[in-house]
C-alpha positions in Angstrom: 60.4 135.1 -36.6 62.0 133.3 -40.0 64.9 132.0 -40.9 68.1 133.3 -43.4 69.5 130.9 -45.4 73.0 132.2 -47.4 74.5 130.3 -50.3 78.2 129.8 -50.4 78.6 127.5 -53.8 82.8 127.2 -53.8 84.2 124.0 -53.2 87.9 123.0 -53.9 86.8 120.1 -56.0 83.3 118.7 -57.7 82.1 115.6 -55.9 81.2 113.0 -58.5 77.3 112.3 -56.6 77.0 116.3 -56.3 73.9 117.6 -58.0 73.9 120.7 -56.3 74.5 124.6 -58.6 78.0 124.4 -56.6 81.8 123.4 -57.6 85.0 124.8 -58.7 84.3 128.5 -59.8 86.4 131.0 -62.0 89.5 132.9 -60.2 89.0 135.8 -58.2 84.9 135.4 -58.5 85.1 134.4 -54.8 85.8 138.3 -53.9 83.0 139.7 -56.5 80.4 136.9 -55.0 80.8 137.9 -51.5 80.2 141.8 -52.8 77.0 140.8 -54.3 75.8 139.2 -51.3 76.6 141.7 -49.3 74.5 144.2 -51.6 71.8 141.2 -51.6 71.8 141.3 -47.8 71.7 145.0 -47.3 68.9 145.6 -49.6 66.7 143.0 -47.9 64.4 144.3 -44.7 65.5 141.8 -42.2 62.8 143.1 -39.3 61.0 139.9 -39.7 64.2 137.6 -40.0 66.6 136.2 -38.3 65.9 133.5 -35.5 68.1 130.9 -37.4 71.0 131.1 -39.9 72.1 128.2 -42.1 75.1 128.8 -44.5 75.4 126.3 -47.1 77.1 125.3 -50.0 79.6 124.7 -51.6 81.9 124.4 -48.9 81.6 127.6 -46.8 83.8 126.4 -44.2 86.6 127.0 -46.9 85.5 130.9 -46.3 88.4 132.7 -45.0 88.1 134.7 -41.6 87.9 138.0 -43.0 85.3 137.1 -45.6 83.2 135.4 -42.6 83.5 138.7 -40.3 82.1 140.5 -43.8 79.3 138.4 -43.7 78.8 138.5 -40.0 78.6 142.7 -40.2 76.0 142.3 -42.8 73.5 140.4 -40.5 71.8 140.7 -37.2 73.2 138.2 -34.6 69.8 137.0 -32.9 70.1 133.4 -33.6 68.2 130.6 -32.0 70.6 128.3 -33.7 73.0 128.9 -36.4 74.3 126.3 -39.1 77.5 126.1 -41.3 78.1 123.4 -43.5 81.8 122.3 -43.3 83.6 119.5 -45.5 85.8 117.5 -43.3 89.5 118.7 -43.8 88.6 122.5 -44.4 88.6 123.3 -40.5 91.3 125.7 -38.7 91.2 126.9 -35.4 91.0 130.3 -37.0 88.2 129.5 -39.4 86.3 128.1 -36.4 86.5 130.9 -33.9 85.3 133.3 -37.4 82.6 131.3 -37.4 81.6 131.8 -33.6 81.9 135.8 -33.9 79.3 135.3 -36.9 77.1 133.0 -34.1 77.8 129.7 -35.4 76.9 127.7 -32.7 76.2 124.2 -35.1 78.1 122.6 -37.6 77.2 120.3 -40.1 80.1 117.8 -41.6 79.9 116.1 -45.0 81.2 113.0 -44.1 79.5 110.6 -46.5 81.5 107.5 -45.8 84.4 106.8 -43.1 85.8 104.4 -45.7 88.5 105.9 -47.3 88.3 103.5 -50.6 84.4 104.9 -51.0 85.5 108.4 -50.5 88.3 108.3 -52.9 85.9 107.3 -56.3 83.3 110.6 -55.1 86.4 112.5 -55.6 86.6 113.3 -51.5 90.2 114.0 -50.1 89.3 113.5 -46.1 89.1 109.9 -44.3 88.1 108.8 -41.0 91.2 110.3 -39.2 90.3 113.6 -40.4 86.5 113.6 -39.2 87.7 112.8 -35.8 90.0 115.5 -35.8 87.8 118.1 -36.9 85.0 117.0 -34.2 87.7 117.4 -31.6 88.3 120.4 -33.2 84.9 121.7 -32.9 84.0 120.5 -29.7 87.2 122.0 -27.9 86.3 125.8 -29.5 82.8 125.2 -27.8 80.7 123.7 -30.6 78.9 120.8 -29.5 75.9 120.6 -31.8 77.2 118.8 -34.6 75.6 116.8 -37.4 77.3 113.9 -39.6 76.1 113.5 -42.5 76.3 109.7 -44.6 75.1 108.6 -48.2 73.8 105.1 -48.3 74.6 103.9 -51.8 78.1 105.4 -52.9 79.8 103.0 -55.7 81.7 100.0 -53.7 79.7 100.2 -50.5 78.8 96.7 -48.9 76.8 96.0 -46.2 80.1 95.3 -44.1 81.8 99.2 -45.0 78.1 100.5 -44.3 78.2 98.8 -41.1 81.9 100.2 -40.6 80.6 103.9 -41.2 77.9 103.5 -39.1 79.8 102.4 -36.2 82.2 105.1 -36.4 79.1 107.8 -36.6 77.9 106.4 -33.2 81.5 106.6 -31.9 81.7 110.3 -32.2 78.2 110.5 -30.2 76.8 113.2 -32.0 73.3 114.6 -31.3 72.5 114.2 -35.2 72.8 112.6 -38.1 71.8 112.5 -41.4 71.3 109.6 -44.2 70.8 110.9 -47.7 70.3 108.1 -50.1 72.2 108.3 -53.5 70.1 110.2 -55.8 70.5 109.2 -59.6 69.5 112.0 -62.3 71.5 113.8 -64.6 72.6 117.0 -62.6 75.7 114.7 -61.2 78.3 113.4 -63.0 78.0 109.9 -61.3 74.1 110.2 -62.0 74.3 110.8 -65.4 77.1 108.0 -66.0 74.6 105.3 -64.4 71.7 107.0 -66.4 73.8 106.2 -69.7 75.0 102.8 -68.5 78.2 103.6 -68.2 81.8 102.9 -66.0 83.0 106.1 -65.1 82.7 107.2 -61.3 82.6 103.7 -60.2 79.1 104.1 -61.9 79.0 100.0 -62.0 79.5 99.7 -58.8 76.8 101.5 -57.4 74.4 99.2 -55.1 71.2 98.4 -56.4 67.8 100.2 -55.0 66.9 97.4 -52.6 70.5 97.1 -51.2 70.3 100.7 -50.8 67.3 100.6 -49.0 68.3 97.9 -46.6 71.7 100.1 -45.8 69.1 102.6 -44.7 66.9 100.6 -42.6 69.9 99.8 -40.7 71.0 103.0 -40.1 67.6 104.2 -38.4 67.7 100.8 -36.5 71.2 101.7 -35.2 70.5 105.1 -34.4 67.4 104.5 -32.5 69.5 102.0 -30.4 71.8 105.0 -29.7 69.0 107.6 -29.0 68.9 109.4 -32.3 65.4 109.4 -33.5 64.4 109.8 -37.0 62.4 113.0 -37.4 62.3 113.2 -41.0 63.0 110.7 -43.7 66.8 112.1 -44.0 67.6 113.4 -40.5 67.8 111.9 -37.0 68.5 113.7 -33.8 68.7 113.1 -30.1 65.5 114.9 -28.5 65.9 118.8 -28.5 68.5 118.2 -31.0 66.5 118.7 -34.6 67.4 121.2 -36.9 65.5 124.8 -35.9 66.3 125.9 -39.4 65.5 122.9 -41.6 62.3 122.3 -39.6 61.4 125.4 -41.5 61.2 124.0 -44.7 58.9 121.3 -43.4 56.6 123.6 -41.4 56.3 125.9 -44.3 57.5 128.7 -42.2 59.1 131.8 -43.7 62.7 131.8 -45.2 65.0 134.1 -47.1 67.7 133.0 -49.1 70.8 135.1 -50.6 73.3 134.2 -52.9 72.9 132.1 -56.2 70.5 129.5 -56.2 68.8 130.6 -53.1 65.1 129.5 -52.4 62.9 131.6 -50.5 59.5 131.7 -49.0 57.3 134.1 -47.2 54.3 132.1 -46.5 52.6 132.7 -49.6 55.0 133.0 -52.7 58.5 130.9 -53.4 61.2 132.5 -55.1 64.5 131.3 -56.2 67.5 133.5 -57.5 69.7 132.5 -60.6 71.5 129.3 -60.4 75.5 130.2 -60.8 77.7 132.0 -58.9 78.7 133.8 -62.5 75.1 134.6 -63.3 74.7 135.8 -59.7 77.6 138.4 -59.8 76.5 139.5 -63.3 73.2 140.5 -62.1 74.7 142.2 -59.2 77.0 144.1 -61.1 74.2 145.2 -63.9 72.0 146.3 -61.3 69.6 143.6 -61.9 67.3 141.5 -60.1 68.6 138.5 -59.0 65.4 136.5 -58.8 65.2 133.8 -61.7 61.4 132.4 -61.1 58.7 132.7 -58.4 55.2 130.6 -57.8 52.5 130.2 -55.2 51.9 126.9 -54.8 48.9 125.5 -53.7 49.5 125.0 -49.5 47.2 122.3 -49.2 49.1 120.0 -51.6 52.4 121.3 -50.0 51.1 120.4 -46.3 51.0 116.8 -47.6 54.0 117.2 -50.0 56.2 118.5 -47.2 55.0 117.6 -43.9 54.8 113.3 -45.1 58.5 114.0 -44.8 58.2 114.4 -41.0 57.8 111.7 -38.2 55.0 113.7 -36.6 53.0 113.8 -40.3 50.3 116.3 -40.9 47.0 116.6 -39.0 44.2 116.6 -42.0 41.0 118.4 -41.6 37.4 118.1 -43.4 38.3 119.8 -46.8 42.1 117.3 -46.8 39.9 114.3 -46.6 37.5 115.7 -49.3 39.8 116.4 -51.8 42.6 113.5 -50.9 40.5 111.0 -49.2 40.6 108.1 -51.6 44.2 108.6 -51.5 44.9 108.8 -47.9 42.5 105.7 -47.2 44.0 103.4 -49.8 47.5 104.0 -48.4 46.2 103.5 -44.7 44.8 100.0 -46.0 48.1 99.0 -47.6 50.2 99.7 -44.5 51.8 102.9 -46.4 50.4 105.2 -43.9 49.1 105.1 -40.2 47.1 107.0 -37.8 48.9 108.1 -34.7 47.2 110.6 -32.3 44.9 111.9 -34.9 47.6 112.5 -37.3 48.6 110.8 -40.7 51.9 109.8 -41.2 54.1 107.8 -43.5 55.2 104.1 -42.2 58.6 102.8 -42.5 57.4 100.8 -45.7 55.9 104.1 -46.9 59.0 105.8 -46.6 60.5 103.6 -48.7 58.1 104.6 -51.4 57.7 108.3 -50.5 58.5 109.9 -53.6 55.9 108.0 -55.1 53.7 108.5 -52.8 54.0 112.2 -52.6 53.6 112.6 -56.3 50.0 111.8 -55.3 49.7 115.3 -53.7 51.3 117.6 -56.9 49.2 118.6 -59.8 49.6 116.2 -62.6 
């Protein structure tokens, strides 16, 4: 079966590093958005969907229990895994119990850092004690599949502060962790400031690329010592605790997205909904299609572009070697790739330049 993704793009504040189509929205929009979301779900044929659910954002943990219950009534509850993204400090017993009614059994906490000074510069309001309370609450309510996110490269981050965050994460003994290296692009306030050479949002104090790479490699080594193994470039898990929903993306399996900026894939065609919550609601209330764009990507290109993100790598066939042989041989000879059990995968060196390698499998 395929997966279901639901976008909830509402946040209490917009973090400086965030490059998603989410944030603080006009007052009163949430109720209209929920109505549009329920309508889009009702129009879909979910008979072939429903073994995994991912409720992302934005901050879906900010939804009140009545809204969660309305959403639950619109969906099948046949999940092998159901994940909800949560902002530390937004959890309450009532909300967590509503998540359980929806079938949520996995929560991803966007911690980003355990160092208060680093968090303050991003606009986040929580601290390490907040995360400790949230993890304890989840476990008390019966949710033990917990992921904690960290970002390598936040303004003011040092080797010492990064180690402090890694140690704090390890102390929580969670089965899954994610480490994202700071993305610099003009879709976030911090990224735009860095590209412009400005000083706002701590842009002048962002670690260099080499230091960020060292932070990442330190995390890989420490997680490995704690039995949390890398299975995708940014994702680490104890055996059996990998995200079933996210694996669908990297294995090119079907999934259906609902809400603003949600993406879908039926095995052949990819499509995307309109980007903003305002446009999404307007389309719904006008009776118009939510779809903004669609494409039929080359499955061979995606096999490498997506599959090489995974530690398991890809299994190239004869036609793959005919098409990409020179590039694959070059990366093997330079130590960027390696063979393992008949498969090709990136080495640790290759992961650090993965974006450049991926570009070779995209059309010019």
